[in-house]
C-alpha positions as CSV (number, residue, x, y, z in Angstrom):
1,M,-47.6,37.7,41.0
2,K,-49.0,36.2,37.9
3,I,-46.7,36.6,34.7
4,P,-48.7,37.7,31.7
5,F,-49.1,35.1,28.9
6,R,-47.5,37.3,26.3
7,S,-44.4,37.8,28.5
8,S,-44.1,34.0,29.0
9,L,-44.1,33.4,25.2
10,A,-41.5,36.1,24.7
11,S,-39.2,34.6,27.3
12,L,-39.6,31.1,25.8
13,A,-38.8,32.6,22.3
14,C,-35.6,34.2,23.6
15,V,-34.5,30.9,25.2
16,A,-35.3,29.0,22.0
17,L,-33.4,31.5,20.0
18,F,-30.4,31.2,22.3
19,V,-30.5,27.4,22.4
20,G,-30.9,27.2,18.6
21,S,-28.0,29.4,17.9
22,A,-25.6,27.7,20.4
23,P,-24.4,25.0,17.9
24,A,-23.2,27.8,15.5
25,F,-20.6,28.7,18.1
26,A,-19.5,25.1,18.7
27,A,-19.3,24.4,14.9
28,L,-16.4,26.8,14.3
29,E,-13.9,25.1,12.0
30,L,-10.3,26.2,11.6
31,P,-7.3,24.7,9.9
32,K,-5.3,22.4,12.3
33,P,-1.6,23.2,12.8
34,S,-0.8,19.5,12.2
35,P,-3.7,17.8,10.2
36,S,-4.1,14.1,10.3
37,A,-3.1,12.0,7.3
38,K,-3.0,8.4,6.1
39,V,-1.2,6.7,3.3
40,T,-2.1,3.2,2.2
41,Q,-0.5,1.0,-0.5
42,T,-0.9,-2.6,-1.5
43,V,2.5,-4.2,-2.2
44,G,2.1,-7.6,-3.8
45,L,-0.5,-9.2,-1.4
46,T,0.3,-7.0,1.6
47,E,-1.3,-3.7,2.5
48,I,0.9,-1.1,4.3
49,S,-0.7,1.9,5.9
50,V,0.8,4.8,7.9
51,E,-1.4,7.1,10.0
52,Y,0.2,10.3,11.3
53,S,-0.2,14.0,11.9
54,S,1.6,16.4,9.6
55,P,3.4,19.4,11.2
56,A,4.8,22.3,9.1
57,V,8.2,23.9,9.2
58,R,6.9,27.4,9.6
59,G,10.4,28.9,9.5
60,R,11.7,26.9,12.4
61,K,14.9,24.9,12.8
62,I,13.7,21.3,12.6
63,W,16.6,18.8,12.9
64,G,18.6,19.4,16.1
65,G,16.1,22.1,17.0
66,L,12.3,21.4,17.2
67,V,13.2,17.7,16.8
68,P,16.3,17.2,19.1
69,Y,19.0,14.7,18.2
70,G,19.5,11.7,20.4
71,Q,15.9,11.6,21.7
72,V,13.0,9.3,20.9
73,W,10.6,11.2,18.5
74,R,7.0,10.2,17.5
75,T,7.8,10.8,13.8
76,G,4.9,13.2,13.4
77,A,2.8,15.4,15.6
78,N,0.0,14.9,18.2
79,A,-0.3,11.1,18.8
80,A,2.4,8.6,17.9
81,T,2.6,7.6,14.2
82,K,1.0,4.2,13.5
83,I,2.2,1.8,10.8
84,T,0.2,-1.3,9.9
85,F,1.1,-4.4,7.9
86,S,-1.7,-6.7,6.8
87,K,0.7,-9.7,6.5
88,D,4.0,-10.7,7.9
89,V,6.9,-8.7,6.5
90,T,10.6,-8.1,6.9
91,V,11.8,-4.7,7.9
92,G,15.6,-4.3,7.4
93,N,16.6,-7.9,8.2
94,R,14.1,-8.4,11.0
95,P,10.9,-10.5,10.6
96,I,7.8,-8.4,11.7
97,A,4.5,-10.0,12.4
98,A,1.3,-8.7,10.7
99,G,-0.3,-6.0,12.9
100,S,0.0,-2.3,14.0
101,Y,3.0,-0.7,15.6
102,A,4.0,2.8,16.8
103,L,6.7,4.2,14.5
104,F,9.3,6.1,16.6
105,A,12.8,7.3,15.7
106,I,15.9,8.6,17.3
107,P,17.2,11.2,14.8
108,G,20.9,12.0,14.5
109,A,22.9,14.3,12.3
110,K,24.4,11.4,10.3
111,S,22.3,8.4,11.3
112,W,18.8,7.6,12.6
113,T,17.5,4.7,14.7
114,I,14.1,3.6,13.4
115,I,11.9,1.9,16.1
116,L,8.8,-0.2,15.8
117,N,7.0,-0.5,19.2
118,K,4.1,-2.6,20.2
119,D,2.2,0.2,22.0
120,F,0.7,2.1,19.0
121,N,-1.9,3.8,21.2
122,E,0.7,6.1,22.8
123,V,0.1,9.8,22.9
124,G,3.5,11.0,21.5
125,A,6.5,9.5,23.1
126,F,5.7,10.5,26.6
127,S,5.0,6.9,27.8
128,Y,7.4,5.2,25.4
129,K,8.8,1.9,26.8
130,K,11.9,0.4,25.2
131,D,11.0,-3.1,26.4
132,L,8.0,-3.0,24.0
133,D,10.3,-2.5,20.9
134,V,10.1,-5.1,18.2
135,L,12.6,-3.4,15.9
136,R,15.6,-1.0,16.0
137,L,17.1,-0.3,12.6
138,E,19.9,2.1,11.7
139,V,19.3,4.1,8.5
140,K,21.1,7.1,6.9
141,P,19.1,10.2,6.2
142,Q,19.1,11.6,2.6
143,A,19.0,15.2,1.3
144,I,15.9,16.3,-0.6
145,P,14.4,19.5,-1.9
146,F,12.5,21.5,0.7
147,R,9.2,20.1,1.9
148,E,7.1,22.4,4.2
149,R,5.0,19.7,5.7
150,L,6.0,16.3,7.0
151,V,4.7,13.5,4.7
152,Y,5.0,9.7,4.4
153,L,5.3,8.0,1.0
154,I,5.4,4.4,0.0
155,S,7.7,4.3,-2.9
156,D,9.8,2.1,-5.2
157,F,7.4,-0.8,-4.6
158,T,7.4,-4.0,-6.6
159,D,5.5,-7.2,-5.8
160,N,8.1,-8.1,-3.2
161,S,9.5,-4.9,-1.6
162,A,8.8,-1.3,-0.9
163,S,10.3,1.8,0.8
164,V,8.4,3.6,3.5
165,D,9.7,7.2,3.4
166,L,9.4,10.0,5.9
167,E,10.1,13.4,4.2
168,W,10.2,16.8,6.0
169,E,12.2,20.0,5.6
170,K,15.2,18.9,3.5
171,L,15.5,15.3,4.7
172,R,14.2,11.9,3.8
173,V,14.5,8.7,5.8
174,A,13.7,5.5,4.0
175,I,12.6,2.3,5.7
176,P,13.1,-0.9,3.6
177,V,10.3,-3.4,3.7
178,K,10.2,-6.9,2.1
179,M,7.2,-9.1,1.5
180,A,6.9,-12.9,1.0
181,T,4.6,-12.4,-2.0
182,S,6.0,-15.2,-4.2
183,A,5.6,-17.8,-1.4
184,E,2.1,-16.5,-0.6
185,A,1.1,-16.6,-4.2
186,Q,2.5,-20.1,-4.6
187,A,0.6,-21.3,-1.5
188,N,-2.7,-19.7,-2.9
189,I,-2.1,-21.5,-6.2
190,K,-1.6,-24.9,-4.6
191,A,-4.8,-24.4,-2.6
192,L,-6.8,-23.5,-5.7
193,T,-9.9,-25.7,-6.0
194,D,-12.1,-23.4,-8.1
195,T,-14.4,-24.9,-10.8
196,G,-14.1,-21.9,-13.2
197,W,-11.6,-21.5,-15.9
198,M,-10.5,-18.0,-15.1
199,P,-8.7,-18.6,-11.8
200,Y,-6.6,-21.4,-13.3
201,N,-5.7,-19.1,-16.2
202,A,-4.8,-16.3,-13.9
203,A,-2.6,-18.6,-11.9
204,A,-0.9,-19.8,-15.1
205,H,-0.4,-16.2,-16.3
206,Y,1.2,-15.3,-13.0
207,L,3.6,-18.3,-13.3
208,L,4.3,-17.4,-16.9
209,A,5.6,-14.0,-15.7
210,Q,7.8,-15.8,-13.2
211,K,9.0,-18.0,-16.0
212,S,7.8,-21.2,-14.2
213,Y,6.7,-22.6,-17.5
214,A,6.1,-26.3,-16.5
215,E,3.8,-25.4,-13.6
216,A,2.1,-22.7,-15.7
217,L,1.4,-25.2,-18.5
218,K,-0.4,-27.7,-16.1
219,L,-2.6,-24.9,-14.9
220,V,-3.5,-23.5,-18.3
221,D,-4.4,-27.0,-19.4
222,Q,-6.8,-27.3,-16.5
223,S,-8.3,-23.9,-17.5
224,L,-8.8,-25.1,-21.1
225,A,-10.4,-28.3,-20.0
226,L,-13.1,-26.3,-18.3
227,K,-13.6,-23.8,-21.1
228,E,-11.7,-22.6,-24.2
229,D,-11.4,-18.8,-24.3
230,W,-9.1,-16.6,-26.3
231,Q,-7.4,-15.6,-23.0
232,N,-6.3,-19.1,-21.9
233,V,-5.4,-20.1,-25.5
234,W,-3.2,-17.0,-25.6
235,T,-1.7,-17.8,-22.2
236,K,-0.7,-21.3,-23.4
237,A,0.7,-19.8,-26.6
238,Q,2.9,-17.5,-24.6
239,I,4.0,-20.4,-22.3
240,L,5.1,-22.5,-25.2
241,A,6.9,-19.5,-26.8
242,G,8.7,-18.9,-23.5
243,E,10.0,-22.4,-23.7
244,G,11.1,-21.8,-27.3
245,H,8.4,-24.1,-28.8
246,Y,7.3,-21.6,-31.5
247,R,6.0,-24.3,-33.8
248,E,3.3,-25.3,-31.2
249,A,2.8,-21.7,-30.0
250,Y,2.0,-20.2,-33.5
251,P,-1.2,-22.0,-34.2
252,L,-2.4,-21.3,-30.7
253,A,-1.8,-17.6,-31.3
254,E,-3.9,-17.9,-34.5
255,R,-6.6,-19.6,-32.5
256,A,-6.5,-16.9,-29.9
257,Q,-6.8,-14.2,-32.6
258,A,-9.9,-16.0,-34.1
259,L,-11.6,-16.4,-30.8
260,G,-10.7,-12.8,-29.7
261,A,-12.2,-11.4,-32.9
262,K,-15.6,-12.8,-31.8
263,A,-15.3,-11.7,-28.2
264,E,-16.7,-8.6,-26.6
265,R,-13.3,-7.5,-25.4
266,F,-10.1,-8.6,-27.1
267,F,-7.7,-6.3,-25.1
268,D,-4.5,-8.3,-26.1
269,A,-5.3,-8.0,-29.8
270,D,-2.2,-6.0,-30.6
271,Q,0.1,-8.3,-28.6
272,V,-1.3,-11.4,-30.4
273,K,-0.9,-9.7,-33.8
274,K,2.7,-8.8,-33.0
275,A,3.5,-12.3,-31.8
276,L,2.2,-13.8,-35.1
277,T,4.6,-11.6,-37.0
278,D,7.5,-12.2,-34.6
279,W,7.0,-16.0,-34.3
280,K,6.4,-16.7,-38.0
281,G,10.1,-17.0,-38.8
282,K,10.9,-19.0,-35.7
283,R,8.6,-21.9,-36.4
């Protein structure tokens, strides 16, 4: 039997309507019980990142309950938590090579064992293998105000160290990390072959902060030989003042002030002005 043309069009329209509306059902979005999260921080020259899923307390007993004592835990929800170091670091007293690791723990009522494991692609701790551990570190948990969701923080960081903190419920576990920033910066300075004045001045300014005045003076003189600017003149003034040579430092501060007054940005103007007042009686 031949199907009328109009009926065929109506059938096709219904199919199109159904197909067109199907993605609306598939696109339903709802909050996840344990949303994914990532924290990243540059410490000196090293980037630390932690990727994890963040479960909530939701009125449950966490420590010794949902998270049993004495068992390997993935330190988050869903997949194993991943921690990444862009450069070699020291965790506790153990050297750790740059790369990514699974972050596990064995919680205890008074002490935790922190574990870094090579297999960071694990789903939870179900396939955990102890022989792939690169670190086991004993740490003491600390009491904190209540926190509903698990979170990682990178705190108390300087150029050379940081603390990677896990916080959840009323507990914090801090993992100490040290960087070789000073050695890395020194190596970068020694390898410096730039033809511009700014990198040599930046290197001199870094060494000034480290109170390595003799090395800093050589570098700032290289900078000045390429171009005189209020910034490298001011750097040299501070180096000489750091060595106690205020007689030589004072006229350089005056020169930096004169050059800075003509510059588009003289962001150390207040510091130079203060130095001229402070150093005047020390010449």
